[in-house]
C-alpha positions as a printed NumPy array, in Angstrom:
array([[116.268,  91.478,  66.344],
       [113.475,  93.346,  65.269],
       [111.601,  96.047,  68.186],
       [108.694,  93.619,  70.054],
       [110.548,  90.493,  69.273],
       [110.834,  88.471,  72.109],
       [114.463,  87.798,  73.115],
       [115.195,  84.451,  74.593],
       [117.811,  85.18 ,  76.744],
       [115.469,  87.244,  78.751],
       [112.837,  85.221,  79.513],
       [112.994,  84.107,  83.604],
       [113.833,  79.912,  84.118],
       [113.888,  77.527,  86.235],
       [116.737,  75.222,  87.054],
       [117.987,  73.376,  83.67 ],
       [115.954,  70.289,  82.955],
       [115.369,  69.011,  80.096],
       [115.221,  72.449,  78.113],
       [113.274,  72.576,  74.843],
       [115.349,  74.567,  72.007],
       [112.095,  75.072,  69.882],
       [110.131,  77.535,  72.945],
       [112.195,  80.314,  73.567],
       [109.727,  80.805,  76.788],
       [109.9  ,  76.738,  77.299],
       [110.306,  76.125,  81.59 ],
       [113.381,  74.455,  82.353],
       [112.119,  73.229,  85.772],
       [113.476,  71.539,  88.577],
       [111.979,  73.198,  91.397],
       [108.852,  71.487,  93.044],
       [105.539,  73.202,  93.294],
       [102.038,  73.228,  93.824],
       [ 99.088,  70.218,  93.301],
       [ 95.988,  69.524,  94.839],
       [ 95.968,  69.504,  98.715],
       [ 95.481,  66.006, 100.371],
       [ 92.258,  64.023, 101.462],
       [ 91.244,  61.161, 102.647],
       [ 90.261,  58.942,  99.735],
       [ 87.1  ,  56.967, 101.005],
       [ 84.244,  57.915, 103.281],
       [ 84.479,  54.49 , 105.246],
       [ 88.305,  55.55 , 105.982],
       [ 86.519,  59.431, 107.552],
       [ 83.733,  57.347, 109.175],
       [ 86.244,  55.086, 111.229],
       [ 88.535,  58.578, 111.865],
       [ 85.441,  59.738, 113.661],
       [ 84.18 ,  56.766, 115.545],
       [ 87.606,  56.713, 117.238],
       [ 86.391,  59.941, 119.178],
       [ 84.327,  61.571, 121.636],
       [ 83.043,  63.876, 119.635],
       [ 84.086,  66.72 , 116.899],
       [ 84.378,  69.95 , 117.949],
       [ 84.345,  72.825, 115.164],
       [ 85.997,  75.663, 117.399],
       [ 89.505,  74.614, 118.868],
       [ 92.571,  76.385, 119.938],
       [ 95.844,  74.019, 118.454],
       [ 99.305,  74.608, 119.525],
       [100.659,  74.48 , 115.992],
       [101.15 ,  77.46 , 114.049],
       [ 97.946,  77.822, 112.672],
       [ 96.432,  77.26 , 116.424],
       [ 93.922,  80.291, 115.688],
       [ 92.644,  79.144, 112.839],
       [ 92.064,  75.531, 113.177],
       [ 88.55 ,  77.038, 114.83 ],
       [ 87.534,  78.835, 111.979],
       [ 85.636,  78.047, 109.049],
       [ 84.72 ,  74.348, 107.913],
       [ 87.404,  72.991, 110.423],
       [ 87.036,  69.68 , 112.633],
       [ 88.962,  67.957, 115.614],
       [ 89.068,  65.51 , 117.859],
       [ 89.865,  65.623, 121.291],
       [ 92.924,  63.832, 122.259],
       [ 92.383,  60.989, 124.828],
       [ 95.65 ,  61.301, 126.898],
       [ 99.318,  61.067, 126.041],
       [ 99.315,  56.92 , 125.471],
       [102.629,  55.205, 127.526],
       [106.055,  55.95 , 126.977],
       [106.411,  52.565, 125.44 ],
       [104.535,  52.929, 122.507],
       [105.78 ,  56.55 , 121.522],
       [109.111,  55.121, 121.119],
       [107.815,  52.249, 119.246],
       [108.171,  52.692, 115.73 ],
       [105.176,  51.416, 113.657],
       [105.613,  49.141, 110.816],
       [102.951,  49.298, 107.868],
       [100.886,  46.53 , 109.486],
       [100.585,  48.417, 112.513],
       [ 99.666,  51.63 , 110.81 ],
       [ 96.882,  49.673, 109.622],
       [ 95.154,  49.584, 113.082],
       [ 94.307,  53.442, 112.964],
       [ 93.014,  55.055, 109.534],
       [ 94.864,  58.428, 110.737],
       [ 98.308,  56.129, 110.8  ],
       [ 97.904,  54.205, 108.017],
       [ 97.314,  57.715, 105.86 ],
       [100.555,  59.364, 106.997],
       [102.231,  55.708, 106.724],
       [101.484,  56.14 , 103.253],
       [102.318,  59.658, 103.118],
       [105.632,  58.796, 104.628],
       [106.381,  56.021, 102.602],
       [106.086,  53.716, 105.479],
       [103.742,  51.835, 103.461],
       [104.614,  51.059, 100.097],
       [101.554,  52.148,  97.339],
       [101.154,  55.788,  97.477],
       [101.492,  57.575,  93.981],
       [104.989,  59.092,  93.712],
       [103.459,  62.565,  92.427],
       [100.747,  62.737,  94.883],
       [100.664,  65.73 ,  96.868],
       [101.853,  69.338,  97.48 ],
       [105.62 ,  69.737,  95.965],
       [107.748,  70.948,  98.744],
       [107.43 ,  74.746,  97.756],
       [103.737,  75.014,  97.504],
       [102.74 ,  72.926, 100.637],
       [105.688,  75.676, 102.765],
       [103.805,  78.168, 101.037],
       [ 99.937,  77.179, 101.886],
       [101.232,  77.374, 105.433],
       [103.629,  80.271, 105.392],
       [100.85 ,  82.206, 103.351],
       [ 97.916,  81.375, 105.785],
       [100.165,  82.49 , 108.886],
       [101.352,  85.816, 106.95 ],
       [ 97.612,  87.029, 105.863],
       [ 96.282,  86.297, 109.273],
       [ 99.141,  87.971, 111.328],
       [100.854,  85.284, 112.609],
       [103.948,  85.684, 110.53 ],
       [106.308,  87.309, 108.473],
       [105.288,  88.54 , 104.827],
       [106.833,  86.183, 102.615],
       [106.871,  87.797,  99.106],
       [110.214,  87.919,  97.012],
       [113.021,  90.002,  98.507],
       [113.889,  92.549,  99.205],
       [110.332,  93.294, 100.815],
       [111.023,  96.93 , 101.126],
       [113.661,  98.13 ,  98.553],
       [116.896, 100.215,  99.776],
       [118.526, 101.691,  96.233],
       [121.984, 101.517,  98.651],
       [121.305,  97.647,  98.845],
       [120.205,  96.577,  95.656],
       [123.07 ,  95.213,  94.52 ],
       [122.651,  91.863,  97.04 ],
       [119.852,  90.704,  95.172],
       [120.358,  88.928,  91.824],
       [116.739,  89.905,  90.779],
       [118.172,  93.159,  89.934],
       [120.583,  92.171,  87.619],
       [120.509,  93.363,  84.102],
       [117.805,  95.95 ,  85.528],
       [118.64 ,  99.661,  86.184],
       [115.974, 101.746,  88.076],
       [115.094, 105.45 ,  88.713],
       [113.061, 106.942,  90.897],
       [110.994, 109.344,  89.641],
       [110.378, 112.602,  92.691],
       [106.521, 112.953,  93.687],
       [104.493, 115.184,  91.069],
       [106.656, 113.995,  88.159],
       [104.481, 111.037,  86.977],
       [101.289, 111.424,  89.557],
       [100.064, 113.877,  91.958],
       [102.073, 114.483,  94.981],
       [ 99.969, 113.046,  98.342],
       [100.256, 112.95 , 102.064],
       [100.208, 109.53 , 104.15 ],
       [ 99.922, 110.161, 107.657],
       [ 97.402, 109.586, 110.482],
       [ 96.133, 112.918, 110.234],
       [ 94.753, 112.136, 106.656],
       [ 93.787, 108.624, 107.939],
       [ 96.348, 106.75 , 105.627],
       [ 96.057, 103.057, 106.406],
       [ 99.757, 102.621, 105.41 ],
       [101.176, 105.154, 107.707],
       [103.148, 102.774, 110.004],
       [106.139, 105.26 , 112.453],
       [109.293, 104.896, 111.282],
       [108.948, 103.617, 108.005],
       [109.156, 105.647, 104.685],
       [105.47 , 104.807, 103.896],
       [104.509, 107.767, 106.651],
       [105.699, 110.689, 104.71 ],
       [104.374, 113.978, 103.07 ],
       [105.901, 113.082, 100.127],
       [104.182, 110.552,  98.383],
       [103.411, 110.098,  95.044],
       [106.785, 109.028,  93.37 ],
       [107.303, 106.498,  91.146],
       [109.65 , 103.758,  90.434],
       [110.818, 103.065,  86.612],
       [112.387,  99.513,  85.742],
       [114.694,  99.319,  82.747],
       [115.922,  95.85 ,  81.549],
       [118.921,  95.876,  79.788],
       [118.702,  96.14 ,  75.673],
       [115.457,  98.197,  76.144],
       [114.744, 100.932,  73.506],
       [113.357, 104.016,  72.711],
       [110.682, 102.11 ,  70.343],
       [110.267,  99.22 ,  73.332],
       [107.072,  98.612,  74.374],
       [106.494,  99.456,  78.153],
       [103.995,  98.636,  81.195],
       [102.563, 100.488,  83.817],
       [102.046,  98.844,  86.845],
       [ 99.444,  99.445,  89.558],
       [100.354,  97.856,  93.038],
       [ 98.045,  96.079,  95.291],
       [ 96.821,  96.224,  98.635],
       [ 93.174,  96.924,  98.817],
       [ 93.52 , 100.384,  97.955],
       [ 94.282, 101.207, 101.572],
       [ 98.164, 100.231, 101.853],
       [101.146,  99.694,  99.524],
       [103.419, 101.429,  97.238],
       [106.309, 100.931,  94.492],
       [108.951, 100.109,  97.085],
       [107.262,  98.146, 100.033],
       [105.528,  94.858,  99.903],
       [107.825,  93.092,  97.47 ],
       [106.712,  95.027,  94.592],
       [110.308,  96.431,  93.765],
       [111.592,  92.743,  93.011],
       [108.528,  91.619,  91.589],
       [108.48 ,  94.79 ,  89.063],
       [111.919,  94.067,  88.568],
       [111.164,  90.632,  87.523],
       [108.55 ,  91.478,  85.369],
       [110.76 ,  94.138,  83.523],
       [113.354,  91.242,  83.358],
       [111.346,  88.744,  81.905],
       [109.314,  90.285,  79.381],
       [112.056,  92.915,  77.981],
       [109.916,  95.847,  78.809],
       [110.467,  98.792,  80.588],
       [107.841,  98.92 ,  83.584],
       [106.635, 101.703,  85.589],
       [105.456, 101.577,  89.423],
       [103.289, 104.404,  90.734],
       [102.596, 105.715,  93.794],
       [ 98.98 , 106.619,  93.862],
       [ 96.913, 108.318,  96.461],
       [ 95.745, 105.252,  98.676],
       [ 92.256, 105.382, 100.352],
       [ 90.849, 107.606, 101.919],
       [ 93.233, 110.39 , 100.301],
       [ 92.348, 108.78 ,  97.017],
       [ 89.118, 107.096,  95.736],
       [ 88.211, 105.611,  92.733],
       [ 87.746, 108.755,  90.779],
       [ 91.27 , 110.447,  92.105],
       [ 93.132, 106.972,  91.276],
       [ 91.801, 106.585,  87.766],
       [ 92.764, 110.37 ,  87.059],
       [ 96.375, 109.164,  88.238],
       [ 96.776, 106.098,  86.368],
       [ 95.264, 108.235,  83.241],
       [ 98.409, 111.043,  83.859],
       [101.104, 107.898,  83.84 ],
       [ 99.582, 106.847,  81.117],
       [100.314, 109.68 ,  79.573],
       [104.181, 109.963,  81.092],
       [104.786, 106.893,  80.082],
       [104.096, 107.439,  76.188],
       [105.8  , 110.754,  76.037],
       [109.183, 110.076,  77.945],
       [111.754, 107.49 ,  76.818],
       [112.784, 105.055,  79.533],
       [116.342, 104.247,  78.249],
       [117.454, 107.988,  78.67 ],
       [116.689, 107.451,  82.247],
       [118.417, 104.005,  82.227],
       [121.334, 105.99 ,  81.056],
       [121.336, 109.088,  84.093],
       [118.827, 111.417,  82.045],
       [116.178, 113.126,  83.663],
       [112.792, 113.318,  82.901],
       [113.059, 116.541,  80.877],
       [115.777, 114.64 ,  78.6  ],
       [113.809, 112.034,  78.26 ],
       [110.713, 113.874,  76.459],
       [108.934, 112.29 ,  73.104],
       [106.069, 113.656,  71.219],
       [103.333, 111.291,  71.955],
       [103.362, 110.474,  68.088],
       [106.607, 108.491,  68.49 ],
       [105.203, 106.308,  71.828],
       [105.388, 102.619,  71.309],
       [102.684,  99.927,  72.783],
       [101.533, 100.788,  76.233],
       [100.473,  97.989,  78.485],
       [ 98.955,  98.191,  82.036],
       [ 99.102,  95.512,  84.799],
       [ 98.715,  94.773,  88.209],
       [ 97.545,  92.662,  91.176],
       [ 94.562,  92.309,  93.43 ],
       [ 93.187,  95.996,  94.326],
       [ 95.798,  97.261,  91.593],
       [ 94.465,  94.526,  89.149],
       [ 90.867,  96.196,  89.569],
       [ 92.027,  99.915,  88.681],
       [ 94.168,  98.827,  86.104],
       [ 90.938,  97.065,  84.65 ],
       [ 88.876, 100.216,  85.384],
       [ 91.585, 102.058,  83.428],
       [ 90.941,  99.536,  80.23 ],
       [ 87.347,  99.855,  80.342],
       [ 87.482, 103.707,  80.907],
       [ 89.594, 103.698,  77.72 ],
       [ 86.846, 102.092,  76.001],
       [ 83.866, 104.204,  77.112],
       [ 82.666, 107.064,  75.826],
       [ 84.382, 109.741,  78.462],
       [ 87.714, 108.192,  77.446],
       [ 90.78 , 107.806,  80.315],
       [ 90.674, 110.935,  82.127],
       [ 94.438, 112.861,  81.966],
       [ 95.625, 110.331,  79.269],
       [ 95.859, 113.042,  76.627],
       [ 96.141, 110.68 ,  73.759],
       [ 97.991, 107.746,  74.811],
       [ 96.46 , 104.259,  74.491],
       [ 96.651, 101.324,  76.044],
       [ 97.448,  98.317,  74.086],
       [ 96.212,  95.682,  76.429],
       [ 96.83 ,  94.376,  79.765],
       [ 97.997,  91.504,  82.194],
       [ 96.369,  91.514,  85.782],
       [ 97.209,  89.097,  88.541],
       [ 94.247,  88.013,  90.781],
       [ 92.312,  91.243,  90.094],
       [ 89.849,  92.591,  92.887],
       [ 86.534,  93.132,  90.082],
       [ 83.799,  93.189,  91.985],
       [ 82.962,  95.858,  94.415],
       [ 79.891,  93.843,  95.759],
       [ 81.989,  90.967,  96.879],
       [ 78.772,  88.614,  96.013],
       [ 80.322,  86.293,  93.787],
       [ 79.992,  82.358,  94.488],
       [ 83.185,  81.656,  95.258],
       [ 83.44 ,  83.871,  98.384],
       [ 81.366,  80.847,  99.644],
       [ 82.439,  77.718,  97.733],
       [ 86.358,  78.452,  98.202],
       [ 85.91 ,  79.667, 101.671],
       [ 88.726,  78.467, 103.838],
       [ 88.755,  74.48 , 105.13 ],
       [ 91.458,  72.989, 107.732],
       [ 90.324,  69.613, 108.865],
       [ 92.5  ,  68.326, 112.046],
       [ 92.801,  65.437, 113.992],
       [ 94.135,  65.03 , 117.372],
       [ 97.194,  62.205, 117.406],
       [ 96.981,  60.901, 121.022],
       [ 93.757,  58.338, 120.454],
       [ 95.04 ,  56.729, 117.254],
       [ 98.03 ,  56.95 , 118.206],
       [ 96.856,  54.331, 121.298],
       [ 94.83 ,  52.446, 118.957],
       [ 97.943,  52.013, 116.766],
       [ 99.85 ,  50.926, 119.845],
       [103.291,  52.534, 118.432],
       [104.477,  55.794, 116.843],
       [105.433,  57.793, 113.656],
       [107.75 ,  59.562, 114.805],
       [108.492,  63.04 , 113.006],
       [106.223,  61.769, 110.001],
       [103.012,  62.442, 112.67 ],
       [104.689,  64.581, 115.582],
       [102.019,  63.671, 118.828],
       [103.088,  67.194, 120.121],
       [101.062,  68.796, 116.827],
       [ 97.415,  68.136, 115.329],
       [ 97.171,  66.202, 111.983],
       [ 96.554,  68.647, 109.459],
       [ 94.402,  66.066, 107.19 ],
       [ 92.875,  68.17 , 104.652],
       [ 93.3  ,  71.959, 104.027],
       [ 91.331,  73.301, 101.428],
       [ 89.882,  77.101,  99.919],
       [ 91.623,  79.995, 100.097],
       [ 94.093,  80.081, 102.617],
       [ 94.788,  83.864, 102.532],
       [ 91.687,  85.044, 103.411],
       [ 89.967,  82.628, 106.38 ],
       [ 86.715,  84.471, 107.709],
       [ 83.565,  83.273, 107.824],
       [ 81.947,  83.738, 104.066],
       [ 79.454,  86.47 , 104.885],
       [ 81.992,  88.312, 107.293],
       [ 84.66 ,  88.107, 104.801],
       [ 82.411,  89.65 , 101.683],
       [ 80.717,  92.328, 104.415],
       [ 84.24 ,  93.194, 104.998],
       [ 85.344,  93.318, 101.614],
       [ 82.5  ,  95.351, 100.225],
       [ 82.899,  97.819, 103.164],
       [ 86.42 ,  98.464, 101.565],
       [ 84.711,  98.638,  98.294],
       [ 82.608, 101.106,  99.286],
       [ 85.678, 103.297, 100.945],
       [ 87.364, 102.87 ,  97.492],
       [ 84.351, 103.662,  95.508],
       [ 83.516, 106.337,  97.179],
       [ 79.866, 104.991,  98.774],
       [ 77.585, 102.275,  98.463],
       [ 75.673, 103.334,  95.28 ],
       [ 79.406, 104.002,  93.32 ],
       [ 80.244, 100.204,  94.053],
       [ 77.772,  99.062,  90.802],
       [ 79.356, 101.782,  88.516],
       [ 80.517,  99.767,  85.375],
       [ 84.181, 101.504,  85.576],
       [ 84.901, 101.182,  89.103],
       [ 83.6  ,  97.439,  89.604],
       [ 84.68 ,  96.144,  86.622],
       [ 82.101,  93.174,  86.696],
       [ 79.747,  95.734,  85.84 ],
       [ 81.267,  96.964,  83.004],
       [ 78.622,  97.433,  79.798],
       [ 79.452,  95.2  ,  76.796],
       [ 79.669,  98.516,  74.685],
       [ 82.305,  99.258,  76.467],
       [ 84.094,  95.798,  77.136],
       [ 83.46 ,  95.344,  73.215],
       [ 86.429,  97.63 ,  72.427],
       [ 88.756,  96.812,  75.06 ],
       [ 92.365,  95.785,  73.902],
       [ 93.486,  92.058,  74.502],
       [ 93.575,  91.014,  78.522],
       [ 95.729,  87.861,  80.056],
       [ 94.41 ,  86.984,  83.771],
       [ 96.073,  85.068,  85.96 ],
       [ 94.102,  83.943,  89.077],
       [ 94.455,  80.642,  91.53 ],
       [ 91.516,  78.416,  91.748],
       [ 91.531,  78.649,  95.335],
       [ 90.86 ,  82.183,  95.965],
       [ 87.793,  83.583,  97.012],
       [ 87.718,  86.232,  93.875],
       [ 88.094,  83.331,  90.776],
       [ 84.551,  83.684,  90.551],
       [ 84.571,  86.76 ,  89.156],
       [ 87.659,  86.904,  87.429],
       [ 85.962,  83.905,  85.372],
       [ 82.647,  85.618,  85.139],
       [ 84.18 ,  88.846,  83.816],
       [ 86.505,  86.783,  81.367],
       [ 83.578,  85.317,  79.943],
       [ 81.723,  88.739,  79.638],
       [ 84.317,  89.907,  78.148],
       [ 84.708,  87.613,  75.134],
       [ 81.188,  87.435,  74.445],
       [ 81.583,  90.961,  74.124],
       [ 83.649,  90.296,  71.263],
       [ 87.293,  91.388,  73.056],
       [ 89.985,  89.102,  73.357],
       [ 90.908,  87.392,  76.809],
       [ 93.416,  84.818,  78.035],
       [ 92.3  ,  83.335,  81.466],
       [ 94.747,  80.89 ,  83.224],
       [ 93.607,  79.475,  86.221],
       [ 96.171,  77.604,  88.63 ],
       [ 95.45 ,  74.574,  90.868],
       [ 95.843,  75.09 ,  94.426],
       [ 96.868,  78.74 ,  94.342],
       [ 96.366,  81.761,  96.63 ],
       [ 96.408,  85.611,  96.097],
       [ 98.783,  86.935,  93.659],
       [100.868,  83.803,  94.173],
       [103.052,  85.082,  91.119],
       [104.525,  87.325,  93.784],
       [105.986,  84.284,  95.805],
       [108.352,  83.127,  92.69 ],
       [110.984,  82.547,  95.383],
       [109.143,  80.486,  97.558],
       [108.249,  81.277, 101.291],
       [110.965,  79.768, 103.379],
       [113.357,  82.703, 103.159],
       [116.209,  82.925, 103.076],
       [116.613,  79.727, 101.372],
       [115.119,  79.734,  98.412],
       [112.738,  77.585,  96.374],
       [111.128,  78.202,  92.737],
       [107.577,  78.204,  92.678],
       [106.391,  76.651,  89.531],
       [103.051,  78.578,  88.858],
       [104.715,  81.754,  89.729],
       [107.206,  81.456,  86.436],
       [104.707,  79.905,  84.482],
       [102.558,  83.354,  85.037],
       [105.375,  85.318,  84.63 ],
       [106.783,  83.839,  81.351],
       [103.09 ,  83.631,  79.948],
       [103.014,  87.522,  80.939],
       [106.222,  88.194,  78.634],
       [104.976,  85.897,  75.728],
       [101.51 ,  88.211,  75.789],
       [102.595,  91.117,  75.68 ],
       [106.163,  90.709,  73.089],
       [103.045,  88.94 ,  70.912],
       [101.044,  91.658,  71.123],
       [103.985,  94.332,  70.823],
       [105.649,  92.867,  67.355],
       [101.822,  92.082,  66.179],
       [100.529,  95.416,  66.601],
       [ 97.478,  93.615,  69.131],
       [ 96.963,  90.376,  67.14 ],
       [ 97.121,  87.27 ,  69.141],
       [ 97.365,  83.805,  66.971],
       [ 94.143,  82.693,  68.544],
       [ 90.673,  82.807,  67.418],
       [ 88.298,  85.024,  69.289],
       [ 85.262,  82.862,  69.028],
       [ 83.039,  84.642,  71.694],
       [ 84.765,  82.528,  74.782],
       [ 87.89 ,  83.227,  76.952],
       [ 90.995,  81.278,  75.698],
       [ 91.395,  79.335,  78.714],
       [ 93.815,  77.065,  80.407],
       [ 93.96 ,  75.445,  83.871],
       [ 97.395,  74.691,  84.978],
       [ 97.958,  71.601,  87.092],
       [101.61 ,  70.47 ,  88.165],
       [101.736,  66.847,  87.073],
       [104.214,  65.145,  87.299],
       [106.368,  67.312,  89.652],
       [107.984,  70.022,  88.456],
       [106.013,  70.29 ,  85.307],
       [103.073,  72.622,  84.137],
       [100.336,  70.648,  81.974],
       [ 99.589,  74.161,  80.667],
       [102.879,  75.572,  79.   ],
       [103.481,  73.151,  76.044],
       [ 99.786,  73.426,  74.43 ],
       [100.407,  77.511,  74.953],
       [103.605,  78.079,  73.571],
       [102.538,  75.567,  70.625],
       [ 99.704,  77.861,  70.163],
       [101.937,  81.059,  70.383],
       [104.752,  79.644,  67.987]])
């Protein structure tokens, strides 16, 4: 197999279900994943629901897992009218009885008690579980739900199948990027007592080398997210995620522990990214995989294969800044002649001013109803299909991760952006804040692929940036995903650990990444679709369950 040609055996697949032999990346999908959230369809039903209650309240305390959020942005809840009779609570509704209450009728359709609801309507199990768990995770009510292990321990790596077929090497501080200190004294937000994150020896790197990688194999530099305040190559599920990218693409991945704010600011981080790009260009990952040291892995820079950069969230923003800097007159600091040939971005943070429209339009919304009055009206119970000790979450929408009121959220993010940039004036810097990039720099950028959830508050800046990038003449793929949350690709195992679920769109994004980068590597930067001034855009829906509507057309175009 020639250099850069995709190997079908490498690509991550869902469990087999009608696999296609004609497309080496075609997903074999049986997993249930995400579709659009359920809403009450008709205005007269909503009016009837409100009529059942004495008043609407926007700020309440619920007894469920989301109780502190139900009173938040866009939420409405009706007061309970009492427990009802014990006879009612034990009398299971028929479909006809459920029709006495619009709320009961909705849940009778959802549960199948009443026939007629479309089979593919509603979130699949993996998505539904994640929506609630991600909400709790980001709002400090639950555990981190990314792929396991969350914290990487070299001695326990054998227990996790994601590392099968991938060799790793830890590079000491100062080898790839500068050593730095994360402590309370330095103001490092990532310093948590008793964890490896709190250390005077930060600045290490992790190399993930898949089986079959050679000296001439293209390579990926990964820049982790965490608002430039937290995270490392071995925390927050970045180890399994980078290993999964390496395994899926067949390309080595180098993840760096860059200096977090306030220790590092935009310029410092960009310098370390450039230094890492040069290191990746001048070292052979296959030597490291075989147990050799960095000195033994040295290569002349003119023998470097194609280099790519990737990152998520804030790290996706810094990765984009590196691509813009490379295309700007000053170049990418410390790159030393090494050149990036493309990038893949997962939910990147691209606007440090935090003033794009989706901060408002994608604000978190949760509409709930108390069950008591509806139960009295129906005169029966739906049992586990509508628990009487929990509020009915009738409708949910917007960004489930970031649930503050819109102007409060934007102000908090903007403050974070100022800290990273080094001051308010620098938040409009055309390299630090990619949405501000100059057309002359964008025109020289290598091809970029972007993955973003349609429900994210960051979706507008990603669409705007992709549009500007393509209009300037650069090649840009924009993939948007129905109902997906921030950096959803990292949750490919689902959120119900230790039970594993396959999140369809996470697998889609991983395989699209592999397809895109291998195509660039094998064609020396050329893509099969014509750049006509607009981004090559695909919106991904799951319909029917288990099928990504965009994948067939993408693979047909790439084949």
